[in-house]
Each structure stands twice: as structure tokens, then as C-alpha cells.
C-alpha positions in Angstrom: 11.3 -13.9 -5.7 14.7 -15.4 -4.8 13.0 -17.4 -2.0 10.2 -18.7 -4.2 12.5 -19.6 -7.1 15.0 -21.5 -4.9 12.5 -23.2 -2.7 9.7 -24.1 -5.1 10.3 -23.2 -8.8 13.7 -25.0 -8.8 12.1 -28.2 -7.6 9.6 -28.3 -10.4 12.1 -28.0 -13.3 12.6 -31.1 -15.4 16.2 -30.1 -16.4 18.5 -27.3 -15.3 18.3 -25.5 -18.6 14.6 -25.0 -18.2 15.5 -22.3 -15.5 16.3 -19.8 -18.3 12.9 -19.7 -20.0 11.0 -20.2 -16.8 12.9 -17.5 -14.9 13.2 -15.1 -17.8 9.6 -15.7 -18.8 8.4 -15.0 -15.3 10.4 -11.8 -15.1 9.1 -10.5 -18.4 5.5 -11.5 -17.6 5.5 -9.8 -14.2 7.1 -6.7 -15.7 4.3 -6.6 -18.3 1.7 -7.0 -15.6 3.2 -4.2 -13.6 3.4 -1.8 -16.5 -0.2 -2.7 -17.6 -1.5 -2.1 -14.1 0.3 1.3 -13.9 -1.1 2.3 -17.2 -4.6 1.3 -16.1 -4.4 4.1 -13.4 -2.7 6.6 -15.8 -5.7 6.6 -18.2 -8.1 7.8 -15.4 -8.9 11.4 -14.8 -8.0 13.2 -11.6 -11.7 14.0 -11.0 -12.5 10.3 -11.1 -9.8 9.3 -8.6 -10.1 12.2 -6.2 -13.6 13.2 -6.9 -15.1 16.7 -7.2 -15.6 18.7 -4.1 -19.3 19.3 -3.4 -20.5 17.1 -6.2 -22.1 13.9 -4.8 -22.3 12.5 -8.4 -18.5 12.5 -8.6 -17.2 10.9 -5.4 -13.6 9.8 -4.9 -12.6 6.2 -5.7 -10.0 4.2 -3.9 -7.2 2.3 -5.6 -9.1 -1.0 -5.6 -12.2 0.5 -7.2 -10.2 2.5 -9.7 -8.2 -0.3 -11.3 -11.0 -2.3 -12.9 -12.4 0.9 -14.3 -9.0 2.0 -15.7 -8.3 -1.4 -17.1 -11.8 -1.5 -18.8 -11.2 2.0 -20.3 -7.8 0.9 -21.6 -9.1 -2.3 -23.3 -12.3 -0.7 -24.6 -10.3 1.4 -27.0 -8.8 -1.7 -28.6 -12.0 -3.7 -28.6 -14.1 -0.8 -29.9 -16.7 -1.0 -27.1 -17.9 1.4 -24.4 -15.6 1.9 -21.4 -18.6 1.4 -19.2 -19.3 -2.0 -20.6 -20.5 -4.2 -17.7 -18.8 -7.3 -19.0 -15.4 -5.5 -19.1 -15.6 -4.0 -15.6 -16.9 -7.2 -14.1 -14.1 -9.2 -15.8 -11.4 -7.0 -14.5 -13.0 -6.9 -11.1 -12.8 -10.7 -11.1 -9.2 -10.5 -12.3 -8.3 -8.3 -9.3 -10.1 -10.6 -6.8 -8.6 -13.8 -8.2 -5.1 -12.2 -8.2 -5.5 -11.2 -4.5 -6.8 -14.7 -3.6 -3.9 -16.4 -5.5 -1.3 -14.3 -3.9 -2.8 -14.9 -0.4 -2.9 -18.7 -1.0 0.7 -18.6 -2.3 2.0 -16.6 0.6 0.2 -18.9 3.1 1.6 -21.9 1.4 5.2 -20.7 1.5 4.8 -19.6 5.2 3.7 -23.1 6.0 6.6 -24.6 4.0 9.1 -22.4 5.8 7.6 -23.1 9.2 7.7 -26.9 8.5 11.4 -26.7 7.6 12.4 -24.3 10.4 10.5 -25.8 13.3 10.3 -29.5 12.3 12.3 -30.4 15.4 13.0 -29.0 18.8 11.0 -27.1 21.4 8.9 -25.1 18.9 8.1 -28.0 16.6 4.4 -27.4 17.2 4.7 -24.5 14.8 5.9 -26.9 12.2 2.5 -28.5 12.1 0.8 -27.4 8.9 -2.5 -26.5 10.6 -0.8 -24.5 13.3 1.4 -22.8 10.7 -1.6 -21.9 8.6 -3.4 -20.4 11.6 -0.4 -18.3 12.6 0.3 -17.3 9.0 -3.3 -16.0 8.6 -3.9 -14.8 12.1 -1.0 -12.4 12.5 -1.7 -10.5 9.3 -5.4 -10.4 10.2 -4.5 -8.8 13.5 -2.5 -6.1 11.8 -5.2 -5.6 9.2 -8.1 -5.1 11.6 -6.1 -3.0 14.0 -5.0 -0.5 11.3 -1.3 -1.1 12.0 -0.8 -2.9 8.7 0.4 0.3 7.2 3.4 0.5 9.4 4.2 -3.2 8.7 3.8 -2.7 5.0 6.5 0.0 4.9 9.0 -2.4 6.4 7.9 -5.3 4.2 9.3 -3.4 1.2 12.6 -3.0 3.1 12.9 -6.6 4.1 11.9 -7.7 0.5 14.6 -5.5 -1.1 17.2 -6.7 1.4 16.5 -10.2 0.2 16.9 -9.0 -3.4 20.2 -7.4 -2.5 21.3 -10.7 -0.9 20.4 -12.7 -3.9 22.2 -10.4 -6.3 25.3 -10.3 -4.2 25.3 -14.1 -3.8 25.2 -14.3 -7.6 28.1 -11.8 -7.8 30.2 -13.9 -5.3 29.5 -17.0 -7.4 30.6 -15.2 -10.6 33.8 -14.0 -8.8 34.6 -17.6 -7.8 34.3 -18.9 -11.3 36.3 -15.9 -12.7 33.4 -14.5 -14.7 32.7 -10.8 -15.1 31.0 -9.4 -12.0 30.4 -5.8 -12.7 27.0 -6.5 -14.3 25.6 -7.8 -11.0 27.9 -6.0 -8.5 26.8 -2.5 -9.4 23.0 -3.3 -9.1 23.7 -5.3 -5.9 25.5 -2.4 -4.3 22.8 0.0 -5.4 20.0 -2.3 -4.0 21.7 -2.8 -0.6 22.7 0.9 -0.1 19.3 2.4 -1.2 17.4 -0.2 0.9 19.4 0.5 4.0 19.0 4.3 3.5 15.2 3.8 3.1 15.1 1.8 6.3 17.1 4.4 8.2 14.7 7.1 6.9 11.6 5.1 8.0 13.1 4.5 11.4 13.6 8.3 11.7 10.0 8.9 10.6 8.5 6.6 13.3 10.9 7.8 16.0 10.4 11.5 15.1 6.6 11.2 15.2 6.7 9.6 18.7 9.1 12.2 20.0 7.0 15.0 18.7 3.9 13.6 20.3 5.5 13.0 23.7 7.1 16.5 23.6 3.8 18.1 22.5 5.7 19.6 19.5 3.3 21.3 17.1 5.4 21.5 14.0 5.5 20.8 11.1 1.8 21.3 10.8 1.7 24.8 12.3 1.6 26.3 15.8 -2.1 25.6 16.3 -2.1 22.0 14.9 -2.7 19.1 17.2 0.6 17.2 17.6 -1.2 13.9 17.8 -1.9 14.1 14.1 1.7 13.4 13.3 1.8 10.1 15.1 -1.5 9.1 13.5 -0.2 9.4 10.0 1.6 6.0 10.4 -1.5 4.0 11.1 -4.8 3.5 9.4 -8.5 3.1 10.4 -9.8 2.4 13.0 -6.9 3.7 15.2 -6.0 6.8 13.2 -8.1 9.1 15.4 -7.1 11.1 18.4 -8.8 8.7 20.9 -6.3 6.0 19.9 -3.2 8.3 19.9 -1.5 6.4 22.6 -2.0 3.1 20.8 -0.6 4.6 17.7 2.3 5.9 19.7 2.9 2.3 21.0 2.8 1.0 17.4 5.3 3.6 16.3 7.6 2.6 19.1 7.4 -1.1 18.2 8.2 -0.4 14.6 11.2 1.8 15.6 12.6 -1.4 17.2 11.6 -3.5 14.2 13.3 -1.1 11.8 16.4 -1.0 13.9 16.6 -4.8 13.9 16.1 -4.9 10.1 18.7 -2.2 9.6 21.3 -3.9 11.7 20.7 -7.3 10.1 20.9 -5.7 6.7 24.1 -3.8 7.5 25.7 -6.9 9.0 24.6 -8.9 5.9 26.1 -6.2 3.6 29.4 -6.2 5.4 29.7 -10.0 5.2 28.7 -10.1 1.6 31.3 -7.5 0.5 33.9 -9.3 2.6 33.0 -12.6 0.9 33.1 -10.9 -2.5 36.6 -9.5 -1.9 37.8 -12.9 -0.7 36.4 -14.6 -3.7 38.0 -12.1 -6.1 41.4 -12.7 -4.3 41.1 -16.4 -4.5 40.1 -16.2 -8.2 43.1 -14.1 -9.0 45.4 -16.5 -7.1 44.1 -19.4 -9.2 44.4 -17.5 -12.5 46.9 -19.2 -15.0 50.3 -17.5 -15.2 52.2 -16.7 -18.4 54.4 -19.7 -17.7 51.4 -21.9 -17.8 50.3 -20.6 -21.2 47.9 -18.0 -19.8 47.9 -14.5 -18.4 47.2 -13.4 -14.9 44.0 -11.3 -14.6 44.4 -7.7 -13.5 
């Protein structure tokens, strides 16, 4: 969100004061969408989502299939129509598809924008070409998707995303410190965001590393003495490689993402240290510039 707002939204504002309704409105709108989507799952029964064992008339439904049904059920109570109304389920199915297409188009566009700005010159300027950048931006995630390794990447996406959030909040805190404005309202959330994200990354690194170690050591816990140890390493990937025949491929993916996680963790830790050092420096400078009693003011404590 910080990248999008600073690289795109800010350039489309007519005047600076428009940032308040645009930014605040976007935040409230997305929060409403998130809550409504969560409620759409909450109204479904356990039998619908997970199915009924031995009953072919009540099969399980995945997350994608469940959302339109839940949304239709939620809205049907308000409209006074049947929850199985074809128009409702079709409409919310289209909403889901259009949302996915819009997000994909937006992400591709921003990748192309970042590629153009990053590699516009130099040895790798070919990647700054909009057609090459689009092909790379779509080809890499496609490879992760069809190989089943997207699940491992998705776990780290959350970590990288929240590190950017922590960076944005701490930059705001540093700015507030420099202008001698109250900082506790952003400092506390910033610390919480950075610390919890680094802890989550550390835990995920341990998960990938531990599964690889258990497989290589033929360790049979925690599934039991008679359980195949390859099952542990396969939990971090998805079809078609989450079967025993592809255990070594899954092991390799686990190893790669141990390295990816370590890089993310070290970058995040370095970022956190530099941010907190900058914050302390900004607070010190702000106190030094504070008016003294002789100047008609009081020095901040």
C-alpha cells in the first residue's frame, strides 16, 4: 500500500489535501471489503465447506467456490430472496473473477513501472523494456503456480509485505520526530509491526529448515514412528509436487526458501536497526532545536 500510494496515487492527486479523503477512503473501503469477505465465509456451515464423509451429495468446497455462495447467502437475507438464486451466485462469482483480474493487472502494471525505473539504464536495461518486464512479471509467478511451489513463496510474500508496512510506519514516525510532533501513535504500531514480522519470518525459516533436516535424517516424528518422513517436507508445497515421488524436488524448494527467508530476515533486521537509529537521532535533533525558556518557550522533556 505504501508503494502504490507513493508511486501512483500521489501522482494522480490534484492538490495535496486530497490525500486525506483518498487515503482514508481507500483504507475504510478495503477494511469494509475485508470484513464483508470474512463474514461471507462465517455464514457457511461446516458441512458445506468440509463436506460430509461418505455422502457424494455433500462434497467439500474450496475457498474460491465457497465465497460466492456465502456472499449470496448473506445478501439474500437482506433482499428477501432465496440463497440459491442463480442471479446472486452468478453476480458474486463475477465479482470474484473481476477482482482477481483487476489485482493481477494492477500488480503487473506496477512491476512494469518498477522495472522501468530500476533498469532504465545500465547492463540490465533490457528488463526496463515494458514488454520484457511484462513477460518476466507474468512468467515467474506462472512458474511458481504450475510447479506447486507458490505456497512457499506466498508465505514469504506476507513477511515482505509487512516489512514494507513497518518501514512506512517508521518513516512516518521519523518525520513526526523531526517536526517535533507526537510520535507514540505511530512508534508503538511501527515497533509491533517490525518485531512481529521478523519473528514470523524466523519461525517460517525454522519450519522450512526443520522439514528438510527431518527428511534428510529420516526422522519420523512428529507424525509418529511409522509415518513416512517425506510427508513433513511435502507440507510446504502444493500439487502437483506434494507427492512422495517429488520429495527431492520439494526438498530443494524448502532449501531455496530457507535462503530466501534468511535474506529477508537479515534485510528486515538491518532495516529495523537503521530505522530506530534514525528515529533516536531525529528525536535528539528535535530536542536540541526546541526553544528554551530564555527564548520564550520551554524545552521538551
